[in-house]
C-alpha positions as a LaTeX table, in Angstrom:
\begin{tabular}{lrrr}
\hline
Residue & $x$ (\AA) & $y$ (\AA) & $z$ (\AA) \\
\hline
Met1 & 0.02 & 0.36 & $-0.03$ \\
Ile2 & 1.36 & 3.24 & $-1.16$ \\
Leu3 & $-0.29$ & 5.69 & 1.81 \\
Tyr4 & $-0.51$ & 9.36 & 1.72 \\
Leu5 & $-0.92$ & 10.95 & 5.08 \\
Asp6 & $-2.66$ & 14.75 & 5.93 \\
Ala7 & $-1.86$ & 16.12 & 8.77 \\
Ser8 & $-4.91$ & 15.06 & 10.70 \\
Ala9 & $-3.47$ & 11.68 & 10.48 \\
Leu10 & 0.00 & 12.08 & 10.63 \\
Val11 & 0.01 & 14.18 & 13.94 \\
Lys12 & $-1.42$ & 11.06 & 15.74 \\
Arg13 & 1.63 & 9.47 & 14.94 \\
Tyr14 & 2.83 & 12.24 & 17.58 \\
Ile15 & $-0.08$ & 12.72 & 19.94 \\
Gln16 & $-1.72$ & 10.02 & 21.74 \\
Glu17 & $-5.43$ & 10.43 & 20.26 \\
Lys18 & $-8.30$ & 8.27 & 19.50 \\
Ala19 & $-7.18$ & 6.18 & 16.17 \\
Ser20 & $-3.28$ & 6.66 & 16.77 \\
Gln21 & $-2.73$ & 2.82 & 16.92 \\
Asp22 & $-4.58$ & 2.41 & 13.56 \\
Val23 & $-2.41$ & 5.37 & 11.99 \\
Asn24 & 0.93 & 3.60 & 13.38 \\
Ala25 & $-0.62$ & 0.24 & 12.07 \\
Trp26 & $-1.15$ & 1.65 & 9.37 \\
Ile27 & 2.10 & 3.37 & 8.39 \\
Glu28 & 3.59 & $-0.25$ & 9.68 \\
Ala29 & 1.81 & $-1.62$ & 6.86 \\
Ala30 & 2.22 & 0.40 & 4.12 \\
Asp31 & 5.06 & 0.18 & 1.08 \\
Met32 & 5.95 & 4.21 & 1.19 \\
Val33 & 4.34 & 6.75 & 3.25 \\
Val34 & 3.95 & 10.02 & 1.22 \\
Thr35 & 2.75 & 13.43 & 2.53 \\
Gly36 & 2.61 & 17.00 & 1.27 \\
Leu37 & 5.43 & 19.31 & 2.12 \\
Ile38 & 2.87 & 21.97 & 3.94 \\
Thr39 & 1.89 & 18.61 & 5.94 \\
Arg40 & 5.19 & 19.64 & 8.32 \\
Val41 & 4.30 & 22.93 & 9.15 \\
Glu42 & 0.72 & 21.48 & 10.06 \\
Val43 & 1.63 & 19.61 & 12.22 \\
Ala44 & 4.23 & 21.27 & 14.09 \\
Ala45 & 1.46 & 23.61 & 14.84 \\
Ala46 & $-0.91$ & 21.12 & 15.83 \\
Ile47 & 1.44 & 19.79 & 18.63 \\
Ala48 & 2.46 & 23.21 & 19.45 \\
Arg49 & $-0.91$ & 23.83 & 19.92 \\
Ala50 & $-1.55$ & 20.70 & 22.38 \\
Gly51 & 1.26 & 22.04 & 23.82 \\
Arg52 & $-0.28$ & 25.30 & 24.48 \\
Leu53 & $-3.67$ & 24.20 & 25.32 \\
Gln54 & $-2.08$ & 21.61 & 28.19 \\
Leu55 & $-3.39$ & 18.81 & 25.93 \\
Ile56 & 0.03 & 17.61 & 26.12 \\
Thr57 & 2.72 & 18.47 & 29.13 \\
Pro58 & 5.45 & 20.80 & 28.29 \\
Asp59 & 8.12 & 17.87 & 27.74 \\
Glu60 & 5.38 & 15.91 & 25.60 \\
Thr61 & 5.79 & 18.62 & 23.68 \\
Leu62 & 9.55 & 19.10 & 23.00 \\
Ala63 & 9.09 & 14.74 & 22.89 \\
Ala64 & 6.35 & 14.91 & 19.86 \\
Leu65 & 8.10 & 17.57 & 18.09 \\
His66 & 11.96 & 16.14 & 17.95 \\
Gln67 & 10.37 & 12.66 & 17.18 \\
Phe68 & 8.30 & 13.96 & 14.28 \\
Arg69 & 11.48 & 15.61 & 12.98 \\
Ser70 & 13.54 & 12.77 & 13.55 \\
Asp71 & 11.07 & 11.15 & 11.41 \\
Trp72 & 10.60 & 13.87 & 8.73 \\
Glu73 & 12.96 & 12.91 & 6.69 \\
Ser74 & 11.55 & 9.13 & 6.46 \\
Phe75 & 8.73 & 9.94 & 4.37 \\
His76 & 8.40 & 10.92 & 0.58 \\
Arg77 & 7.69 & 14.42 & 0.48 \\
Leu78 & 6.20 & 15.80 & $-2.31$ \\
Pro79 & 6.12 & 19.49 & $-3.43$ \\
Ile80 & 3.69 & 21.89 & $-3.61$ \\
Thr81 & 4.14 & 22.75 & $-7.28$ \\
Glu82 & 2.32 & 24.90 & $-9.61$ \\
Asn83 & 0.22 & 22.25 & $-10.88$ \\
Thr84 & $-0.49$ & 21.19 & $-7.60$ \\
Val85 & $-1.65$ & 24.69 & $-6.49$ \\
Val86 & $-4.06$ & 24.68 & $-9.88$ \\
Arg87 & $-4.92$ & 21.14 & $-9.18$ \\
Gly88 & $-6.33$ & 22.08 & $-5.61$ \\
Asp89 & $-8.01$ & 24.97 & $-6.48$ \\
Thr90 & $-10.04$ & 22.58 & $-9.05$ \\
Leu91 & $-10.70$ & 20.62 & $-6.02$ \\
Ala92 & $-11.23$ & 22.85 & $-3.51$ \\
Val93 & $-14.73$ & 24.45 & $-5.72$ \\
Glu94 & $-15.74$ & 20.80 & $-7.00$ \\
His95 & $-15.52$ & 19.93 & $-3.48$ \\
Asn96 & $-15.98$ & 22.39 & $-1.22$ \\
Leu97 & $-12.90$ & 22.11 & 0.44 \\
Met98 & $-10.32$ & 24.23 & 2.88 \\
Cys99 & $-7.04$ & 25.36 & 1.19 \\
Tyr100 & $-5.01$ & 22.71 & 2.70 \\
Asp101 & $-7.33$ & 19.63 & 2.66 \\
Ala102 & $-7.73$ & 20.09 & $-1.43$ \\
Thr103 & $-3.98$ & 20.69 & $-1.30$ \\
His104 & $-3.55$ & 17.56 & $-0.24$ \\
Leu105 & $-6.10$ & 15.75 & $-1.73$ \\
Ala106 & $-4.04$ & 17.08 & $-5.48$ \\
Cys107 & $-1.08$ & 16.02 & $-4.21$ \\
Ala108 & $-2.19$ & 11.99 & $-3.72$ \\
Leu109 & $-4.26$ & 12.21 & $-6.57$ \\
Ile110 & $-0.79$ & 13.31 & $-8.71$ \\
Trp111 & 1.30 & 11.40 & $-6.71$ \\
Gln112 & $-1.36$ & 8.22 & $-7.88$ \\
Glu113 & $-1.18$ & 9.43 & $-11.75$ \\
Thr114 & 2.65 & 9.92 & $-11.43$ \\
Leu115 & 2.69 & 6.42 & $-9.95$ \\
Gly116 & 0.30 & 4.63 & $-12.24$ \\
Met117 & $-0.34$ & 3.39 & $-8.71$ \\
Pro118 & $-3.43$ & 3.23 & $-6.45$ \\
Val119 & $-2.49$ & 5.66 & $-3.32$ \\
Thr120 & $-4.55$ & 5.45 & 0.15 \\
Leu121 & $-5.75$ & 8.70 & 1.49 \\
Ala122 & $-4.97$ & 8.72 & 5.32 \\
Ser123 & $-6.91$ & 11.59 & 6.92 \\
Phe124 & $-9.54$ & 12.26 & 9.68 \\
Asp125 & $-10.99$ & 15.20 & 7.82 \\
Ile126 & $-14.53$ & 14.05 & 7.07 \\
His127 & $-15.01$ & 16.76 & 4.10 \\
Leu128 & $-11.47$ & 15.49 & 2.80 \\
Ile129 & $-12.82$ & 11.76 & 3.30 \\
Glu130 & $-15.69$ & 12.89 & 0.85 \\
Ala131 & $-13.44$ & 14.15 & $-1.45$ \\
Ala132 & $-11.47$ & 11.23 & $-1.50$ \\
Arg133 & $-14.48$ & 9.52 & $-2.13$ \\
Gly134 & $-15.91$ & 11.86 & $-5.11$ \\
Val135 & $-12.62$ & 11.25 & $-6.71$ \\
Gln136 & $-12.62$ & 7.20 & $-6.14$ \\
Met137 & $-9.40$ & 7.69 & $-4.43$ \\
Ala138 & $-9.15$ & 4.50 & $-1.51$ \\
Tyr139 & $-8.71$ & 6.31 & 1.77 \\
Leu140 & $-8.74$ & 5.77 & 5.46 \\
Pro141 & $-10.26$ & 5.38 & 8.10 \\
Ser142 & $-12.74$ & 3.31 & 5.62 \\
\hline
\end{tabular}
């Protein structure tokens, strides 16, 4: 399985939440783990926010950020190109998606087309999952 993780899925690897075990299992089962470059900012911001809201301790915040930054190089990272932005524009309008959700779906679709193989999109955003379904892309959780 080629697994594309958006930030809502990837953050669960670093902050223990509902479905964290599922995300870890999907990553372990994947032949390739892919994400868009923008995910780095989104996940770091989500971890920092969890710390500010005292959902995790300051030590847990630092540890999560350190682990995420250490793991970052192990993910295949897709650039956000003009083609990605144009595709995201279309997806945002057609599927009523927010900016980053449309960008993630565009990245996953472009990667799937580039490889000529199915890509599974992992997200916990209901709108993004509905859009993935709408373009016949495999998704998790199913």
